[in-house]
C-alpha positions as CSV (number, residue, x, y, z in Angstrom):
1,M,-38.2,-9.2,-92.5
2,P,-39.4,-12.7,-91.7
3,R,-36.7,-14.1,-94.0
4,R,-34.1,-12.0,-92.2
5,N,-35.3,-13.2,-88.8
6,A,-35.1,-16.8,-90.0
7,L,-31.6,-16.3,-91.3
8,K,-30.6,-14.8,-87.9
9,E,-32.1,-17.8,-86.1
10,W,-30.2,-20.3,-88.4
11,S,-26.9,-18.4,-88.0
12,A,-27.4,-18.5,-84.2
13,A,-28.2,-22.2,-84.2
14,A,-25.6,-23.3,-86.7
15,P,-22.6,-23.4,-84.2
16,F,-24.6,-25.6,-81.9
17,L,-25.8,-27.9,-84.6
18,A,-22.5,-28.2,-86.5
19,P,-20.7,-30.6,-84.1
20,N,-23.6,-33.1,-84.1
21,F,-24.0,-32.8,-87.9
22,L,-20.3,-33.3,-88.5
23,G,-20.3,-36.3,-86.2
24,F,-23.2,-37.8,-88.0
25,L,-21.6,-37.1,-91.4
26,L,-18.2,-38.6,-90.4
27,F,-19.1,-41.5,-88.2
28,T,-22.5,-42.6,-89.6
29,L,-23.4,-41.3,-93.1
30,M,-19.9,-41.8,-94.6
31,P,-19.3,-45.3,-93.2
32,V,-22.8,-46.4,-94.4
33,G,-22.0,-45.0,-97.9
34,V,-18.6,-46.7,-98.0
35,S,-20.1,-50.1,-96.9
36,M,-22.6,-49.9,-99.7
37,V,-19.8,-49.3,-102.2
38,L,-17.7,-52.1,-100.7
39,S,-20.5,-54.6,-101.0
40,F,-19.9,-54.6,-104.7
41,Y,-16.1,-55.2,-104.3
42,Q,-13.8,-57.9,-103.2
43,Y,-11.5,-56.3,-100.6
44,D,-9.3,-57.8,-98.0
45,N,-7.7,-54.7,-96.3
46,I,-4.4,-55.4,-98.0
47,T,-4.7,-55.7,-101.8
48,P,-6.5,-53.1,-103.9
49,A,-10.3,-53.5,-104.1
50,K,-11.6,-55.4,-107.0
51,F,-15.1,-54.8,-108.5
52,V,-17.1,-58.0,-108.6
53,G,-20.6,-56.6,-109.1
54,T,-23.3,-58.5,-107.3
55,A,-21.1,-61.6,-106.7
56,N,-21.1,-61.0,-102.9
57,Y,-24.9,-61.0,-102.9
58,H,-25.1,-64.2,-105.0
59,R,-22.6,-65.9,-102.7
60,L,-24.6,-64.8,-99.7
61,I,-27.7,-66.5,-101.0
62,V,-26.0,-70.0,-101.2
63,D,-23.9,-69.6,-98.1
64,P,-25.1,-72.0,-95.4
65,K,-23.2,-70.2,-92.7
66,F,-25.2,-67.0,-93.4
67,W,-28.5,-68.8,-93.1
68,A,-27.4,-70.7,-90.0
69,S,-26.4,-67.4,-88.3
70,L,-29.7,-65.8,-89.4
71,A,-31.6,-68.8,-87.9
72,N,-29.6,-68.5,-84.7
73,T,-30.5,-64.8,-84.4
74,L,-34.2,-65.5,-84.9
75,I,-34.2,-68.3,-82.4
76,M,-32.5,-66.1,-79.8
77,M,-35.3,-63.5,-80.2
78,L,-37.9,-66.0,-79.1
79,G,-37.5,-64.6,-75.6
80,L,-39.0,-61.2,-76.6
81,P,-42.6,-62.2,-75.7
82,L,-41.6,-63.5,-72.3
83,T,-39.5,-60.4,-71.7
84,M,-42.5,-58.2,-72.5
85,F,-44.8,-60.3,-70.3
86,G,-42.4,-60.2,-67.4
87,A,-41.7,-56.5,-67.7
88,L,-45.4,-55.8,-67.8
89,L,-46.0,-57.8,-64.6
90,L,-43.2,-56.0,-62.9
91,A,-44.4,-52.6,-64.0
92,L,-47.9,-53.4,-62.8
93,A,-46.5,-54.4,-59.4
94,L,-44.3,-51.3,-59.2
95,N,-47.2,-49.1,-60.2
96,S,-49.2,-50.2,-57.2
97,K,-48.7,-48.8,-53.7
98,V,-45.8,-51.1,-52.7
99,Y,-43.5,-50.2,-49.8
100,G,-40.1,-49.0,-51.1
101,R,-41.2,-49.0,-54.7
102,I,-38.8,-46.1,-55.6
103,A,-35.8,-48.2,-54.4
104,L,-37.2,-51.2,-56.2
105,R,-37.6,-49.4,-59.5
106,T,-33.9,-48.4,-59.2
107,I,-32.8,-51.9,-58.4
108,Y,-34.8,-53.5,-61.2
109,Y,-33.4,-50.9,-63.7
110,L,-29.7,-51.7,-62.9
111,P,-29.3,-54.5,-65.5
112,S,-29.9,-52.1,-68.3
113,I,-27.2,-49.7,-67.3
114,S,-24.6,-52.4,-66.3
115,P,-21.7,-52.7,-68.8
116,L,-22.5,-55.6,-71.2
117,I,-19.0,-57.1,-71.0
118,A,-19.1,-57.1,-67.2
119,V,-22.6,-58.8,-67.3
120,A,-21.3,-61.4,-69.8
121,V,-18.3,-62.2,-67.5
122,V,-20.7,-62.7,-64.5
123,W,-23.0,-64.9,-66.5
124,M,-20.1,-67.0,-67.7
125,W,-19.3,-67.7,-64.1
126,I,-23.0,-68.4,-63.4
127,Y,-23.2,-70.9,-66.3
128,N,-19.9,-72.6,-65.4
129,A,-20.4,-76.3,-65.8
130,D,-18.3,-77.2,-62.7
131,Q,-18.7,-74.3,-60.2
132,G,-21.5,-72.2,-61.6
133,I,-24.5,-71.2,-59.5
134,F,-27.0,-73.0,-61.7
135,N,-25.3,-76.4,-61.7
136,S,-24.4,-76.1,-58.0
137,A,-28.1,-75.5,-57.2
138,L,-29.1,-78.5,-59.4
139,A,-26.5,-80.7,-57.8
140,R,-28.1,-80.0,-54.4
141,I,-31.3,-81.7,-55.6
142,G,-29.5,-84.6,-57.3
143,I,-29.5,-83.2,-60.9
144,R,-26.4,-83.1,-63.0
145,G,-26.4,-79.7,-64.8
146,P,-25.5,-79.4,-68.5
147,N,-22.5,-77.6,-69.9
148,W,-24.6,-74.5,-70.6
149,L,-22.2,-72.6,-73.0
150,G,-20.4,-75.7,-74.3
151,D,-23.4,-77.8,-75.4
152,I,-25.1,-77.1,-78.7
153,S,-28.5,-77.9,-77.2
154,W,-28.2,-75.6,-74.3
155,A,-26.1,-72.6,-75.6
156,K,-29.0,-70.8,-77.3
157,P,-31.5,-71.3,-74.4
158,A,-28.8,-69.9,-72.1
159,F,-28.6,-66.7,-74.1
160,I,-32.4,-66.5,-74.3
161,F,-32.6,-66.6,-70.5
162,M,-30.0,-63.9,-70.2
163,G,-31.9,-61.7,-72.6
164,I,-35.1,-62.2,-70.6
165,W,-33.3,-61.4,-67.4
166,S,-31.7,-58.2,-68.9
167,G,-34.9,-57.0,-70.6
168,I,-37.5,-57.6,-67.9
169,G,-36.2,-55.0,-65.3
170,G,-34.7,-52.5,-67.7
171,F,-35.9,-50.2,-70.4
172,T,-38.9,-52.3,-71.2
173,M,-40.2,-52.2,-67.6
174,L,-39.6,-48.4,-67.5
175,L,-41.7,-47.9,-70.7
176,Y,-44.6,-49.9,-69.4
177,L,-44.4,-48.1,-66.0
178,A,-44.5,-44.7,-67.7
179,A,-47.4,-45.8,-69.9
180,L,-49.4,-47.2,-67.0
181,Q,-49.0,-43.9,-65.1
182,D,-50.2,-42.0,-68.1
183,I,-53.6,-43.8,-68.2
184,P,-56.3,-41.6,-66.6
185,R,-57.5,-43.0,-63.4
186,S,-61.1,-41.9,-64.3
187,Y,-61.2,-44.8,-66.8
188,Y,-60.7,-47.4,-64.0
189,E,-63.1,-45.6,-61.7
190,A,-65.9,-45.6,-64.3
191,A,-65.3,-49.3,-65.1
192,H,-65.3,-50.2,-61.4
193,L,-68.7,-48.4,-61.0
194,D,-70.0,-50.4,-63.9
195,G,-69.0,-53.6,-62.1
196,A,-65.9,-54.5,-64.1
197,G,-63.5,-56.8,-62.3
198,A,-59.7,-56.5,-62.2
199,W,-59.2,-58.7,-65.2
200,Q,-61.8,-56.9,-67.2
201,R,-60.3,-53.5,-66.4
202,F,-56.9,-54.8,-67.5
203,W,-58.2,-56.4,-70.7
204,Y,-60.5,-53.6,-71.9
205,I,-58.6,-50.6,-70.6
206,T,-55.0,-51.2,-69.7
207,W,-54.0,-53.5,-72.5
208,P,-55.5,-51.5,-75.4
209,L,-54.0,-48.3,-74.2
210,L,-50.6,-50.0,-74.0
211,G,-50.7,-50.6,-77.8
212,P,-48.3,-47.9,-78.8
213,V,-45.8,-49.0,-76.2
214,N,-46.1,-52.6,-77.3
215,F,-45.5,-51.6,-80.9
216,F,-42.4,-49.7,-80.0
217,I,-41.0,-52.4,-77.8
218,I,-41.6,-55.1,-80.5
219,V,-39.9,-53.0,-83.1
220,M,-36.9,-52.0,-81.0
221,G,-36.7,-55.6,-79.6
222,I,-36.5,-57.0,-83.1
223,I,-33.9,-54.4,-84.2
224,G,-31.9,-55.1,-81.1
225,G,-32.2,-58.9,-81.6
226,F,-30.8,-58.7,-85.1
227,Q,-27.9,-56.6,-83.8
228,A,-26.9,-59.1,-81.0
229,F,-23.2,-59.4,-80.8
230,D,-21.5,-58.5,-77.5
231,W,-22.5,-61.5,-75.3
232,Q,-22.0,-64.0,-78.0
233,Y,-18.6,-62.6,-78.9
234,V,-17.4,-62.6,-75.2
235,M,-18.9,-65.7,-73.9
236,T,-18.8,-68.3,-76.7
237,G,-17.1,-66.6,-79.7
238,G,-20.0,-68.0,-81.7
239,G,-19.6,-71.6,-80.6
240,P,-20.0,-74.4,-79.9
241,A,-20.0,-75.4,-83.6
242,G,-21.4,-72.0,-84.6
243,S,-24.6,-72.6,-82.6
244,T,-24.5,-69.1,-81.1
245,T,-23.1,-67.2,-84.1
246,T,-25.5,-64.3,-84.7
247,I,-25.8,-62.4,-87.9
248,G,-23.9,-59.5,-86.2
249,L,-21.1,-61.8,-85.1
250,Y,-21.0,-63.3,-88.6
251,I,-20.5,-59.9,-90.1
252,Y,-17.8,-59.1,-87.6
253,N,-15.9,-62.4,-88.3
254,N,-16.0,-61.9,-92.1
255,A,-14.9,-58.3,-91.8
256,F,-12.1,-58.5,-89.2
257,S,-11.2,-62.2,-88.7
258,Y,-11.3,-63.3,-92.4
259,S,-10.6,-59.9,-94.0
260,K,-13.6,-60.2,-96.3
261,M,-14.8,-56.6,-96.1
262,G,-16.8,-56.7,-99.3
263,Y,-18.7,-59.8,-98.3
264,A,-19.3,-58.5,-94.8
265,S,-20.7,-55.3,-96.2
266,A,-23.1,-57.2,-98.4
267,V,-24.3,-59.2,-95.4
268,A,-24.7,-55.9,-93.5
269,W,-26.9,-54.4,-96.2
270,V,-29.0,-57.6,-96.4
271,L,-29.5,-57.3,-92.6
272,F,-30.5,-53.7,-93.0
273,I,-33.1,-54.7,-95.7
274,I,-34.5,-57.4,-93.4
275,I,-34.8,-55.1,-90.5
276,F,-36.4,-52.4,-92.6
277,A,-38.8,-54.8,-94.2
278,L,-39.9,-56.2,-90.8
279,T,-40.4,-52.8,-89.3
280,L,-42.4,-51.6,-92.3
281,L,-44.5,-54.8,-92.1
282,Q,-45.2,-54.2,-88.4
283,W,-46.2,-50.6,-89.2
284,R,-48.5,-51.6,-92.0
285,M,-50.1,-54.3,-89.8
286,R,-50.6,-51.7,-87.0
287,Q,-52.3,-49.3,-89.3
288,R,-54.4,-52.0,-91.0
289,F,-55.8,-53.3,-87.8
290,G,-56.6,-49.9,-86.5
291,G,-53.5,-49.4,-84.3
292,A,-54.0,-49.0,-80.6
293,A,-56.8,-47.3,-78.9
294,Q,-56.0,-43.7,-77.9
295,Y,-57.4,-41.7,-75.1
296,E,-58.2,-38.0,-75.0
């Protein structure tokens, strides 16, 4: 009887699960499998694929453009700690009794739901060397602003600043806000009765209990940083002189601009291995050092 009931439940659930399962099979699992196979072939979308073994991976190791794009990607992720710090400050402010905080939460969350391409176009105008807001403001105080997106020295900092702006008021702030509201108020009341100041309450109560959220934000931030593509593609195309070519844009260029599908697939799988290894390392470190404090 239990087996028959389970079969009835599965038969009832199957029609609802099938579309999602088929979508995952057709648009995720199969492309991933094909890319793994292609990484061992030389394929240009025109001529038949030619098996080359691990040649694509050997080429990748000695390719300076691959390492340059990987370095660019890592540098552009340096804004993650500042994003977390700013988002936490904003969440702490919005978690207090501030007038109009509901409206403020909505306003600060808008960057995360704005279309990436539209945001990129707006920031291209802001960074404009001649008529942009930044350089116009600097000109008012007698400073000649740089060519933000056209100068090798300033292009990456410009993208880092954009990332901080986008991350502070979006999903990161929302996660911190939800975590702060989930901390029992009795903890703070007990600490206050024991004479703990505001900083002590934050350092010994708030910060440890934000551990799981910090871990999640770091992991997702690193994954998102390695997948950076949209802004660089729209705003600079990877320039100037390849200084903003991320690993994601490098994969795209090899696959669709240079018709090197096999090599692009090899780079994509190396990127997957890097992301997986870093995520596993963070997980092991979190477990080794005891993770975050949990409350009952």
